PyMOL Python script that loads the backbone (N, CA, C, O; Angstrom):
from pymol import cmd

cmd.read_pdbstr("""\
ATOM      1  N   MET A   1      24.670 337.503 169.381  1.00  0.00           N
ATOM      2  CA  MET A   1      23.978 338.531 168.622  1.00  0.00           C
ATOM      3  C   MET A   1      23.972 338.135 167.155  1.00  0.00           C
ATOM      4  O   MET A   1      24.970 337.630 166.640  1.00  0.00           O
ATOM      5  N   LYS A   2      22.867 338.360 166.490  1.00  0.00           N
ATOM      6  CA  LYS A   2      22.735 338.016 165.078  1.00  0.00           C
ATOM      7  C   LYS A   2      22.995 339.249 164.222  1.00  0.00           C
ATOM      8  O   LYS A   2      22.445 340.322 164.471  1.00  0.00           O
ATOM      9  N   TYR A   3      23.841 339.079 163.211  1.00  0.00           N
ATOM     10  CA  TYR A   3      24.205 340.172 162.318  1.00  0.00           C
ATOM     11  C   TYR A   3      23.729 339.850 160.910  1.00  0.00           C
ATOM     12  O   TYR A   3      23.553 338.685 160.552  1.00  0.00           O
ATOM     13  N   SER A   4      23.524 340.896 160.115  1.00  0.00           N
ATOM     14  CA  SER A   4      23.277 340.677 158.693  1.00  0.00           C
ATOM     15  C   SER A   4      24.604 340.253 158.063  1.00  0.00           C
ATOM     16  O   SER A   4      25.657 340.395 158.684  1.00  0.00           O
ATOM     17  N   THR A   5      24.559 339.741 156.849  1.00  0.00           N
ATOM     18  CA  THR A   5      25.781 339.328 156.159  1.00  0.00           C
ATOM     19  C   THR A   5      26.737 340.503 156.010  1.00  0.00           C
ATOM     20  O   THR A   5      27.937 340.355 156.241  1.00  0.00           O
ATOM     21  N   ALA A   6      26.227 341.658 155.631  1.00  0.00           N
ATOM     22  CA  ALA A   6      27.072 342.846 155.459  1.00  0.00           C
ATOM     23  C   ALA A   6      27.700 343.274 156.782  1.00  0.00           C
ATOM     24  O   ALA A   6      28.872 343.647 156.819  1.00  0.00           O
ATOM     25  N   GLN A   7      26.929 343.224 157.868  1.00  0.00           N
ATOM     26  CA  GLN A   7      27.464 343.593 159.179  1.00  0.00           C
ATOM     27  C   GLN A   7      28.565 342.624 159.608  1.00  0.00           C
ATOM     28  O   GLN A   7      29.600 343.048 160.123  1.00  0.00           O
ATOM     29  N   GLU A   8      28.346 341.333 159.399  1.00  0.00           N
ATOM     30  CA  GLU A   8      29.351 340.344 159.777  1.00  0.00           C
ATOM     31  C   GLU A   8      30.635 340.521 158.958  1.00  0.00           C
ATOM     32  O   GLU A   8      31.737 340.397 159.493  1.00  0.00           O
ATOM     33  N   GLU A   9      30.490 340.809 157.670  1.00  0.00           N
ATOM     34  CA  GLU A   9      31.668 341.053 156.834  1.00  0.00           C
ATOM     35  C   GLU A   9      32.448 342.271 157.333  1.00  0.00           C
ATOM     36  O   GLU A   9      33.679 342.257 157.363  1.00  0.00           O
ATOM     37  N   ALA A  10      31.733 343.310 157.718  1.00  0.00           N
ATOM     38  CA  ALA A  10      32.389 344.521 158.219  1.00  0.00           C
ATOM     39  C   ALA A  10      33.086 344.256 159.545  1.00  0.00           C
ATOM     40  O   ALA A  10      34.201 344.731 159.758  1.00  0.00           O
ATOM     41  N   ILE A  11      32.458 343.518 160.429  1.00  0.00           N
ATOM     42  CA  ILE A  11      33.041 343.214 161.735  1.00  0.00           C
ATOM     43  C   ILE A  11      34.317 342.397 161.585  1.00  0.00           C
ATOM     44  O   ILE A  11      35.288 342.631 162.304  1.00  0.00           O
ATOM     45  N   LYS A  12      34.327 341.446 160.663  1.00  0.00           N
ATOM     46  CA  LYS A  12      35.461 340.540 160.513  1.00  0.00           C
ATOM     47  C   LYS A  12      36.507 341.018 159.503  1.00  0.00           C
ATOM     48  O   LYS A  12      37.483 340.313 159.246  1.00  0.00           O
ATOM     49  N   HIS A  13      36.318 342.189 158.940  1.00  0.00           N
ATOM     50  CA  HIS A  13      37.286 342.738 157.974  1.00  0.00           C
ATOM     51  C   HIS A  13      38.580 343.087 158.714  1.00  0.00           C
ATOM     52  O   HIS A  13      38.566 343.882 159.654  1.00  0.00           O
ATOM     53  N   ILE A  14      39.703 342.488 158.284  1.00  0.00           N
ATOM     54  CA  ILE A  14      40.971 342.758 158.966  1.00  0.00           C
ATOM     55  C   ILE A  14      42.062 343.240 158.019  1.00  0.00           C
ATOM     56  O   ILE A  14      43.141 343.609 158.483  1.00  0.00           O
ATOM     57  N   LYS A  15      41.827 343.251 156.731  1.00  0.00           N
ATOM     58  CA  LYS A  15      42.862 343.637 155.776  1.00  0.00           C
ATOM     59  C   LYS A  15      42.754 345.115 155.438  1.00  0.00           C
ATOM     60  O   LYS A  15      42.102 345.496 154.466  1.00  0.00           O
ATOM     61  N   GLY A  16      43.390 345.927 156.236  1.00  0.00           N
ATOM     62  CA  GLY A  16      43.438 347.349 155.953  1.00  0.00           C
ATOM     63  C   GLY A  16      42.282 348.127 156.530  1.00  0.00           C
ATOM     64  O   GLY A  16      41.429 347.579 157.228  1.00  0.00           O
ATOM     65  N   PRO A  17      42.263 349.430 156.226  1.00  0.00           N
ATOM     66  CA  PRO A  17      41.223 350.317 156.751  1.00  0.00           C
ATOM     67  C   PRO A  17      39.834 349.947 156.233  1.00  0.00           C
ATOM     68  O   PRO A  17      39.688 349.245 155.233  1.00  0.00           O
ATOM     69  N   MET A  18      38.832 350.436 156.936  1.00  0.00           N
ATOM     70  CA  MET A  18      37.454 350.206 156.528  1.00  0.00           C
ATOM     71  C   MET A  18      36.622 351.431 156.880  1.00  0.00           C
ATOM     72  O   MET A  18      36.815 352.040 157.932  1.00  0.00           O
ATOM     73  N   MET A  19      35.701 351.787 156.001  1.00  0.00           N
ATOM     74  CA  MET A  19      34.779 352.888 156.269  1.00  0.00           C
ATOM     75  C   MET A  19      33.365 352.311 156.286  1.00  0.00           C
ATOM     76  O   MET A  19      32.993 351.530 155.411  1.00  0.00           O
ATOM     77  N   VAL A  20      32.589 352.701 157.282  1.00  0.00           N
ATOM     78  CA  VAL A  20      31.209 352.238 157.399  1.00  0.00           C
ATOM     79  C   VAL A  20      30.293 353.402 157.026  1.00  0.00           C
ATOM     80  O   VAL A  20      30.267 354.425 157.710  1.00  0.00           O
ATOM     81  N   LEU A  21      29.555 353.239 155.954  1.00  0.00           N
ATOM     82  CA  LEU A  21      28.566 354.231 155.514  1.00  0.00           C
ATOM     83  C   LEU A  21      27.212 353.548 155.435  1.00  0.00           C
ATOM     84  O   LEU A  21      27.056 352.553 154.727  1.00  0.00           O
ATOM     85  N   ALA A  22      26.241 354.072 156.152  1.00  0.00           N
ATOM     86  CA  ALA A  22      24.903 353.488 156.143  1.00  0.00           C
ATOM     87  C   ALA A  22      23.921 354.514 156.694  1.00  0.00           C
ATOM     88  O   ALA A  22      24.314 355.534 157.260  1.00  0.00           O
ATOM     89  N   SER A  23      22.654 354.224 156.519  1.00  0.00           N
ATOM     90  CA  SER A  23      21.612 355.156 156.954  1.00  0.00           C
ATOM     91  C   SER A  23      21.483 355.159 158.477  1.00  0.00           C
ATOM     92  O   SER A  23      21.952 354.239 159.148  1.00  0.00           O
ATOM     93  N   PRO A  24      20.844 356.199 159.016  1.00  0.00           N
ATOM     94  CA  PRO A  24      20.648 356.272 160.470  1.00  0.00           C
ATOM     95  C   PRO A  24      19.869 355.064 160.984  1.00  0.00           C
ATOM     96  O   PRO A  24      18.908 354.613 160.361  1.00  0.00           O
ATOM     97  N   GLY A  25      20.303 354.554 162.126  1.00  0.00           N
ATOM     98  CA  GLY A  25      19.599 353.442 162.752  1.00  0.00           C
ATOM     99  C   GLY A  25      19.905 352.078 162.167  1.00  0.00           C
ATOM    100  O   GLY A  25      19.242 351.096 162.501  1.00  0.00           O
ATOM    101  N   SER A  26      20.904 352.005 161.296  1.00  0.00           N
ATOM    102  CA  SER A  26      21.202 350.738 160.628  1.00  0.00           C
ATOM    103  C   SER A  26      22.203 349.867 161.383  1.00  0.00           C
ATOM    104  O   SER A  26      22.471 348.737 160.974  1.00  0.00           O
ATOM    105  N   GLY A  27      22.758 350.383 162.480  1.00  0.00           N
ATOM    106  CA  GLY A  27      23.683 349.586 163.278  1.00  0.00           C
ATOM    107  C   GLY A  27      25.149 349.910 163.061  1.00  0.00           C
ATOM    108  O   GLY A  27      26.011 349.083 163.359  1.00  0.00           O
ATOM    109  N   LYS A  28      25.450 351.099 162.545  1.00  0.00           N
ATOM    110  CA  LYS A  28      26.853 351.479 162.292  1.00  0.00           C
ATOM    111  C   LYS A  28      27.682 351.464 163.569  1.00  0.00           C
ATOM    112  O   LYS A  28      28.771 350.891 163.594  1.00  0.00           O
ATOM    113  N   THR A  29      27.181 352.082 164.619  1.00  0.00           N
ATOM    114  CA  THR A  29      27.930 352.152 165.870  1.00  0.00           C
ATOM    115  C   THR A  29      28.156 350.754 166.430  1.00  0.00           C
ATOM    116  O   THR A  29      29.246 350.461 166.922  1.00  0.00           O
ATOM    117  N   MET A  30      27.165 349.901 166.367  1.00  0.00           N
ATOM    118  CA  MET A  30      27.294 348.520 166.821  1.00  0.00           C
ATOM    119  C   MET A  30      28.366 347.796 166.010  1.00  0.00           C
ATOM    120  O   MET A  30      29.202 347.094 166.580  1.00  0.00           O
ATOM    121  N   VAL A  31      28.350 347.959 164.695  1.00  0.00           N
ATOM    122  CA  VAL A  31      29.339 347.303 163.841  1.00  0.00           C
ATOM    123  C   VAL A  31      30.744 347.791 164.181  1.00  0.00           C
ATOM    124  O   VAL A  31      31.670 346.987 164.289  1.00  0.00           O
ATOM    125  N   ILE A  32      30.908 349.085 164.349  1.00  0.00           N
ATOM    126  CA  ILE A  32      32.239 349.631 164.642  1.00  0.00           C
ATOM    127  C   ILE A  32      32.742 349.138 166.003  1.00  0.00           C
ATOM    128  O   ILE A  32      33.909 348.767 166.127  1.00  0.00           O
ATOM    129  N   THR A  33      31.888 349.129 167.011  1.00  0.00           N
ATOM    130  CA  THR A  33      32.333 348.675 168.330  1.00  0.00           C
ATOM    131  C   THR A  33      32.628 347.175 168.325  1.00  0.00           C
ATOM    132  O   THR A  33      33.599 346.739 168.943  1.00  0.00           O
ATOM    133  N   HIS A  34      31.809 346.385 167.639  1.00  0.00           N
ATOM    134  CA  HIS A  34      32.051 344.946 167.574  1.00  0.00           C
ATOM    135  C   HIS A  34      33.283 344.633 166.722  1.00  0.00           C
ATOM    136  O   HIS A  34      34.008 343.680 167.006  1.00  0.00           O
ATOM    137  N   ARG A  35      33.518 345.427 165.686  1.00  0.00           N
ATOM    138  CA  ARG A  35      34.727 345.236 164.880  1.00  0.00           C
ATOM    139  C   ARG A  35      35.971 345.550 165.704  1.00  0.00           C
ATOM    140  O   ARG A  35      36.964 344.827 165.625  1.00  0.00           O
ATOM    141  N   THR A  36      35.928 346.606 166.482  1.00  0.00           N
ATOM    142  CA  THR A  36      37.053 346.960 167.334  1.00  0.00           C
ATOM    143  C   THR A  36      37.353 345.824 168.312  1.00  0.00           C
ATOM    144  O   THR A  36      38.509 345.449 168.504  1.00  0.00           O
ATOM    145  N   LYS A  37      36.309 345.285 168.921  1.00  0.00           N
ATOM    146  CA  LYS A  37      36.460 344.142 169.825  1.00  0.00           C
ATOM    147  C   LYS A  37      37.057 342.948 169.084  1.00  0.00           C
ATOM    148  O   LYS A  37      37.957 342.285 169.600  1.00  0.00           O
ATOM    149  N   TYR A  38      36.564 342.673 167.879  1.00  0.00           N
ATOM    150  CA  TYR A  38      37.059 341.560 167.074  1.00  0.00           C
ATOM    151  C   TYR A  38      38.538 341.740 166.742  1.00  0.00           C
ATOM    152  O   TYR A  38      39.317 340.792 166.840  1.00  0.00           O
ATOM    153  N   LEU A  39      38.920 342.938 166.353  1.00  0.00           N
ATOM    154  CA  LEU A  39      40.316 343.204 166.014  1.00  0.00           C
ATOM    155  C   LEU A  39      41.234 342.951 167.204  1.00  0.00           C
ATOM    156  O   LEU A  39      42.319 342.390 167.046  1.00  0.00           O
ATOM    157  N   ILE A  40      40.806 343.361 168.382  1.00  0.00           N
ATOM    158  CA  ILE A  40      41.631 343.201 169.577  1.00  0.00           C
ATOM    159  C   ILE A  40      41.654 341.743 170.039  1.00  0.00           C
ATOM    160  O   ILE A  40      42.722 341.188 170.298  1.00  0.00           O
ATOM    161  N   GLU A  41      40.481 341.128 170.140  1.00  0.00           N
ATOM    162  CA  GLU A  41      40.394 339.794 170.731  1.00  0.00           C
ATOM    163  C   GLU A  41      40.715 338.656 169.769  1.00  0.00           C
ATOM    164  O   GLU A  41      41.268 337.640 170.190  1.00  0.00           O
ATOM    165  N   LYS A  42      40.384 338.800 168.496  1.00  0.00           N
ATOM    166  CA  LYS A  42      40.548 337.691 167.548  1.00  0.00           C
ATOM    167  C   LYS A  42      41.696 337.896 166.565  1.00  0.00           C
ATOM    168  O   LYS A  42      42.352 336.931 166.171  1.00  0.00           O
ATOM    169  N   ALA A  43      41.946 339.147 166.165  1.00  0.00           N
ATOM    170  CA  ALA A  43      42.953 339.409 165.141  1.00  0.00           C
ATOM    171  C   ALA A  43      44.293 339.839 165.731  1.00  0.00           C
ATOM    172  O   ALA A  43      45.264 340.017 164.996  1.00  0.00           O
ATOM    173  N   GLY A  44      44.356 340.008 167.052  1.00  0.00           N
ATOM    174  CA  GLY A  44      45.608 340.339 167.700  1.00  0.00           C
ATOM    175  C   GLY A  44      46.112 341.750 167.471  1.00  0.00           C
ATOM    176  O   GLY A  44      47.305 342.018 167.621  1.00  0.00           O
ATOM    177  N   VAL A  45      45.213 342.658 167.107  1.00  0.00           N
ATOM    178  CA  VAL A  45      45.601 344.054 166.900  1.00  0.00           C
ATOM    179  C   VAL A  45      45.661 344.747 168.262  1.00  0.00           C
ATOM    180  O   VAL A  45      44.758 344.598 169.085  1.00  0.00           O
ATOM    181  N   LEU A  46      46.720 345.495 168.485  1.00  0.00           N
ATOM    182  CA  LEU A  46      46.847 346.236 169.735  1.00  0.00           C
ATOM    183  C   LEU A  46      45.907 347.443 169.726  1.00  0.00           C
ATOM    184  O   LEU A  46      45.764 348.104 168.698  1.00  0.00           O
ATOM    185  N   PRO A  47      45.270 347.735 170.855  1.00  0.00           N
ATOM    186  CA  PRO A  47      44.329 348.859 170.908  1.00  0.00           C
ATOM    187  C   PRO A  47      44.929 350.190 170.453  1.00  0.00           C
ATOM    188  O   PRO A  47      44.231 351.007 169.852  1.00  0.00           O
ATOM    189  N   ASP A  48      46.215 350.417 170.733  1.00  0.00           N
ATOM    190  CA  ASP A  48      46.813 351.691 170.321  1.00  0.00           C
ATOM    191  C   ASP A  48      47.120 351.761 168.824  1.00  0.00           C
ATOM    192  O   ASP A  48      47.648 352.763 168.342  1.00  0.00           O
ATOM    193  N   GLN A  49      46.789 350.699 168.093  1.00  0.00           N
ATOM    194  CA  GLN A  49      46.940 350.684 166.640  1.00  0.00           C
ATOM    195  C   GLN A  49      45.604 350.867 165.929  1.00  0.00           C
ATOM    196  O   GLN A  49      45.529 350.754 164.706  1.00  0.00           O
ATOM    197  N   ILE A  50      44.563 351.146 166.681  1.00  0.00           N
ATOM    198  CA  ILE A  50      43.215 351.294 166.113  1.00  0.00           C
ATOM    199  C   ILE A  50      42.775 352.747 166.220  1.00  0.00           C
ATOM    200  O   ILE A  50      42.863 353.358 167.285  1.00  0.00           O
ATOM    201  N   LEU A  51      42.306 353.286 165.120  1.00  0.00           N
ATOM    202  CA  LEU A  51      41.767 354.644 165.086  1.00  0.00           C
ATOM    203  C   LEU A  51      40.313 354.573 164.646  1.00  0.00           C
ATOM    204  O   LEU A  51      40.005 354.048 163.575  1.00  0.00           O
ATOM    205  N   VAL A  52      39.430 355.098 165.468  1.00  0.00           N
ATOM    206  CA  VAL A  52      38.000 355.155 165.135  1.00  0.00           C
ATOM    207  C   VAL A  52      37.617 356.621 165.070  1.00  0.00           C
ATOM    208  O   VAL A  52      37.837 357.374 166.019  1.00  0.00           O
ATOM    209  N   ILE A  53      37.039 357.022 163.940  1.00  0.00           N
ATOM    210  CA  ILE A  53      36.630 358.414 163.739  1.00  0.00           C
ATOM    211  C   ILE A  53      35.135 358.448 163.432  1.00  0.00           C
ATOM    212  O   ILE A  53      34.621 357.624 162.676  1.00  0.00           O
ATOM    213  N   THR A  54      34.454 359.412 164.031  1.00  0.00           N
ATOM    214  CA  THR A  54      33.039 359.625 163.737  1.00  0.00           C
ATOM    215  C   THR A  54      32.822 361.109 163.482  1.00  0.00           C
ATOM    216  O   THR A  54      33.650 361.941 163.854  1.00  0.00           O
ATOM    217  N   PHE A  55      31.717 361.427 162.854  1.00  0.00           N
ATOM    218  CA  PHE A  55      31.460 362.810 162.471  1.00  0.00           C
ATOM    219  C   PHE A  55      30.625 363.588 163.477  1.00  0.00           C
ATOM    220  O   PHE A  55      30.472 364.803 163.356  1.00  0.00           O
ATOM    221  N   THR A  56      30.087 362.891 164.468  1.00  0.00           N
ATOM    222  CA  THR A  56      29.275 363.613 165.443  1.00  0.00           C
ATOM    223  C   THR A  56      29.762 363.326 166.856  1.00  0.00           C
ATOM    224  O   THR A  56      30.266 362.240 167.143  1.00  0.00           O
ATOM    225  N   LYS A  57      29.610 364.299 167.721  1.00  0.00           N
ATOM    226  CA  LYS A  57      29.993 364.131 169.124  1.00  0.00           C
ATOM    227  C   LYS A  57      29.116 363.072 169.784  1.00  0.00           C
ATOM    228  O   LYS A  57      29.591 362.296 170.613  1.00  0.00           O
ATOM    229  N   ALA A  58      27.844 363.042 169.420  1.00  0.00           N
ATOM    230  CA  ALA A  58      26.923 362.063 170.000  1.00  0.00           C
ATOM    231  C   ALA A  58      27.378 360.639 169.690  1.00  0.00           C
ATOM    232  O   ALA A  58      27.365 359.780 170.572  1.00  0.00           O
ATOM    233  N   ALA A  59      27.774 360.386 168.462  1.00  0.00           N
ATOM    234  CA  ALA A  59      28.247 359.048 168.084  1.00  0.00           C
ATOM    235  C   ALA A  59      29.547 358.716 168.805  1.00  0.00           C
ATOM    236  O   ALA A  59      29.745 357.580 169.238  1.00  0.00           O
ATOM    237  N   ALA A  60      30.426 359.692 168.935  1.00  0.00           N
ATOM    238  CA  ALA A  60      31.692 359.472 169.640  1.00  0.00           C
ATOM    239  C   ALA A  60      31.433 359.107 171.097  1.00  0.00           C
ATOM    240  O   ALA A  60      32.065 358.191 171.622  1.00  0.00           O
ATOM    241  N   LEU A  61      30.521 359.804 171.751  1.00  0.00           N
ATOM    242  CA  LEU A  61      30.194 359.502 173.141  1.00  0.00           C
ATOM    243  C   LEU A  61      29.546 358.126 173.277  1.00  0.00           C
ATOM    244  O   LEU A  61      29.814 357.401 174.235  1.00  0.00           O
ATOM    245  N   GLU A  62      28.698 357.770 172.322  1.00  0.00           N
ATOM    246  CA  GLU A  62      28.058 356.458 172.330  1.00  0.00           C
ATOM    247  C   GLU A  62      29.099 355.351 172.202  1.00  0.00           C
ATOM    248  O   GLU A  62      29.038 354.352 172.918  1.00  0.00           O
ATOM    249  N   MET A  63      30.045 355.527 171.298  1.00  0.00           N
ATOM    250  CA  MET A  63      31.092 354.525 171.132  1.00  0.00           C
ATOM    251  C   MET A  63      31.973 354.431 172.382  1.00  0.00           C
ATOM    252  O   MET A  63      32.354 353.337 172.798  1.00  0.00           O
ATOM    253  N   LYS A  64      32.286 355.561 172.964  1.00  0.00           N
ATOM    254  CA  LYS A  64      33.097 355.570 174.180  1.00  0.00           C
ATOM    255  C   LYS A  64      32.384 354.786 175.286  1.00  0.00           C
ATOM    256  O   LYS A  64      33.015 354.017 176.011  1.00  0.00           O
ATOM    257  N   THR A  65      31.088 354.981 175.411  1.00  0.00           N
ATOM    258  CA  THR A  65      30.296 354.271 176.409  1.00  0.00           C
ATOM    259  C   THR A  65      30.312 352.765 176.127  1.00  0.00           C
ATOM    260  O   THR A  65      30.451 351.965 177.052  1.00  0.00           O
ATOM    261  N   ARG A  66      30.173 352.380 174.869  1.00  0.00           N
ATOM    262  CA  ARG A  66      30.138 350.958 174.516  1.00  0.00           C
ATOM    263  C   ARG A  66      31.495 350.296 174.667  1.00  0.00           C
ATOM    264  O   ARG A  66      31.564 349.115 175.007  1.00  0.00           O
ATOM    265  N   PHE A  67      32.563 351.018 174.426  1.00  0.00           N
ATOM    266  CA  PHE A  67      33.904 350.451 174.598  1.00  0.00           C
ATOM    267  C   PHE A  67      34.138 350.204 176.064  1.00  0.00           C
ATOM    268  O   PHE A  67      35.207 349.727 176.446  1.00  0.00           O
TER     269      PHE A  67
END
""", "prot")
cmd.dss("prot")
cmd.show_as("cartoon", "prot")
cmd.util.cbc("prot")
cmd.orient("prot")
């Protein structure tokens, strides 16, 4: 999958917390799910050490489906 530079930076960010703010349809959910995968598979972070928060139930359900 091809990412923009900003998306790739967000996915590979491992030093501390990160907040994703962007307009609708810009790929926020994709970035968050791919970052979570990256943290687990590449950065060695345990899944129970990751907290993902969203402001809408629809986004939460979408992320749950993608995970």
